[in-house]
C-alpha positions as CSV (number, residue, x, y, z in Angstrom):
1,X,19.2,-23.5,42.4
2,X,18.6,-20.7,39.9
3,X,15.7,-18.4,39.9
4,X,13.8,-17.9,36.7
5,X,11.8,-14.7,36.4
6,X,8.1,-15.5,35.7
7,X,6.6,-13.6,32.7
8,X,2.8,-14.0,32.7
9,X,2.6,-12.9,29.0
10,X,5.1,-15.4,27.8
11,X,2.6,-18.3,27.6
12,X,0.1,-16.0,25.8
13,X,2.7,-15.0,23.2
14,X,3.6,-18.7,22.7
15,X,-0.1,-19.5,22.2
16,X,-0.6,-16.7,19.8
17,X,2.4,-17.8,17.7
18,X,1.1,-21.4,17.6
19,X,-2.4,-20.2,16.5
20,X,-0.9,-18.0,13.8
21,X,1.1,-21.0,12.5
22,X,-2.0,-23.1,12.4
23,X,-3.9,-20.5,10.4
24,X,-1.0,-19.8,8.0
25,X,-0.6,-23.5,7.3
26,X,-4.3,-24.2,6.8
27,X,-5.1,-21.1,4.7
28,X,-2.2,-21.4,2.3
29,X,-3.1,-25.0,1.4
30,X,-5.9,-25.8,-1.1
31,X,-5.7,-29.5,-1.8
32,X,-4.3,-30.3,-5.3
33,X,-3.1,-26.7,-5.7
34,X,-0.3,-27.3,-3.2
35,X,2.1,-28.6,-5.8
36,X,1.5,-25.6,-8.1
37,X,1.9,-23.1,-5.2
38,X,5.2,-24.6,-4.2
39,X,6.8,-23.8,-7.5
40,X,5.3,-20.2,-7.8
41,X,7.8,-17.4,-7.7
42,X,5.5,-14.8,-6.2
43,X,2.0,-14.0,-5.0
44,X,0.2,-10.9,-6.2
45,X,-1.6,-8.8,-3.5
46,X,-5.4,-9.0,-3.7
47,X,-8.3,-7.1,-2.3
48,X,-11.7,-9.0,-1.9
49,X,-14.8,-7.1,-1.0
50,X,-18.6,-7.4,-1.2
51,X,-20.9,-5.2,-3.3
52,X,-24.7,-5.1,-3.6
53,X,-24.3,-7.4,-6.6
54,X,-21.8,-9.9,-5.3
55,X,-18.0,-10.2,-4.7
56,X,-15.1,-8.3,-6.3
57,X,-11.5,-9.6,-6.4
58,X,-8.8,-7.1,-7.4
59,X,-5.3,-8.5,-8.0
60,X,-2.3,-6.2,-8.4
61,X,-0.5,-7.5,-11.5
62,X,1.8,-4.7,-12.5
63,X,4.1,-5.7,-15.4
64,X,2.0,-8.7,-16.3
65,X,0.5,-8.9,-19.8
66,X,-3.1,-9.7,-20.3
67,X,-2.2,-12.7,-22.4
68,X,-0.2,-14.1,-19.5
69,X,-3.1,-14.2,-17.0
70,X,-5.9,-16.8,-16.7
71,X,-9.0,-16.9,-14.5
72,X,-10.7,-20.3,-14.0
73,X,-13.5,-21.6,-11.8
74,X,-13.7,-25.3,-11.0
75,X,-15.5,-27.0,-8.1
76,X,-16.3,-23.6,-6.5
77,X,-12.7,-22.5,-6.5
78,X,-11.7,-19.4,-8.4
79,X,-8.1,-19.6,-9.5
80,X,-5.9,-16.7,-10.8
81,X,-2.7,-17.8,-12.4
82,X,-0.1,-16.4,-14.8
83,X,3.4,-15.2,-15.2
84,X,5.4,-12.0,-15.0
85,X,8.3,-12.2,-17.4
86,X,11.6,-10.3,-16.9
87,X,12.0,-9.1,-20.5
88,X,15.5,-7.7,-20.1
89,X,18.6,-9.8,-19.7
90,X,20.8,-8.0,-17.1
91,X,23.7,-9.8,-15.4
92,X,23.3,-10.4,-11.7
93,X,26.5,-8.6,-10.9
94,X,25.2,-5.4,-12.6
95,X,22.3,-5.0,-10.0
96,X,22.6,-2.7,-7.1
97,X,19.2,-3.7,-5.8
98,X,16.7,-6.3,-7.0
99,X,13.3,-6.3,-5.3
100,X,10.7,-7.1,-8.0
101,X,9.6,-10.7,-8.3
102,X,9.2,-12.4,-11.6
103,X,8.0,-15.8,-12.7
104,X,4.7,-17.7,-12.2
105,X,2.0,-17.0,-9.7
106,X,-1.1,-18.7,-8.5
107,X,-3.9,-17.6,-6.2
108,X,-6.9,-19.7,-5.4
109,X,-10.1,-18.7,-3.5
110,X,-12.9,-20.9,-2.3
111,X,-16.2,-19.3,-3.1
112,X,-19.0,-19.4,-0.5
113,X,-21.8,-20.1,-3.0
114,X,-22.1,-22.0,-6.2
115,X,-21.6,-19.6,-9.1
116,X,-22.3,-19.7,-12.7
117,X,-18.9,-19.3,-14.4
118,X,-20.4,-17.7,-17.5
119,X,-21.7,-14.8,-15.4
120,X,-18.3,-14.0,-13.9
121,X,-16.7,-10.9,-15.5
122,X,-13.0,-10.0,-15.5
123,X,-11.4,-6.7,-16.5
124,X,-7.6,-6.0,-16.8
125,X,-6.7,-2.3,-16.7
126,X,-3.5,-0.5,-15.6
127,X,-2.0,-3.6,-14.1
128,X,-5.0,-4.5,-12.0
129,X,-7.2,-7.5,-12.7
130,X,-10.7,-7.1,-11.4
131,X,-13.0,-10.1,-11.2
132,X,-16.7,-9.6,-10.5
133,X,-18.6,-12.6,-9.2
134,X,-22.3,-12.0,-9.0
135,X,-24.4,-13.4,-6.1
136,X,-26.3,-16.5,-7.2
137,X,-30.0,-15.9,-7.8
138,X,-32.2,-17.2,-5.1
139,X,-34.4,-20.0,-6.1
140,X,-37.9,-18.6,-6.2
141,X,-40.9,-20.9,-5.6
142,X,-42.6,-21.8,-8.8
143,X,-46.4,-21.5,-8.9
144,X,-48.0,-24.5,-10.4
145,X,-51.5,-24.4,-11.7
146,X,-53.6,-27.4,-10.7
147,X,-56.4,-28.3,-13.2
148,X,-59.5,-29.9,-11.8
149,X,-61.2,-32.5,-14.0
């Protein structure tokens, strides 16, 4: 009979790894977008933060032309997609190191509130795409005048 050393943290680490896998699997899937994401070459880094007026999404798109980027809103999902093109034709054997990614990208974000797409503003400057999503206006009660006859 062999003795096995008991490690009390081993089961906690296993549990943490399982939870991480569950979140990674569920957060990277967005329904019909799964097929598009599978063929994407890279995913740009994004920052998402709240302001007094709403949400801001900043995507790092160095080397991407403005014409190669699109921002769409459909069914409360904001989608950023586009392509970074290589431009130069260099033989693979001439590279010492190749770290930059090229090709198509797609990022999709589910919005908490229904938004009006015509009020969303997008700016592209110095390789950073900034999308401003205003908070929806609260429905205010409408005063109705009652006429007495």
